C-alpha angles and dihedrals in degrees: 000000000000091000121121120254116269101205129095098246103133106169138021124183121187124185113210134150089240115060094207091055091048090052094046094048092047090052092050092049091049092053092048093052133226100306103036092035092054091048090049092051092049093048090051092045092236125167098234142155120202124192119191136171116255111186106297094346144051133254124207122204119190120191118233089249092057092042090055090052091051094056 
């Protein structure tokens, strides 16, 4: 549409062996927003961290793939 996003998703980090794929997936997740973007990342089994604004604070969502890497 050419319009900016209207959700509170502020940061997306994707870990991937190929930097260009990590960048592309992070961009897609950002455009989709916090809910749909997280679901997309989980369906694609991506190692991702999403940070979005919730009122006066911040919420972090880590995909199961990234959580498994952190253990």
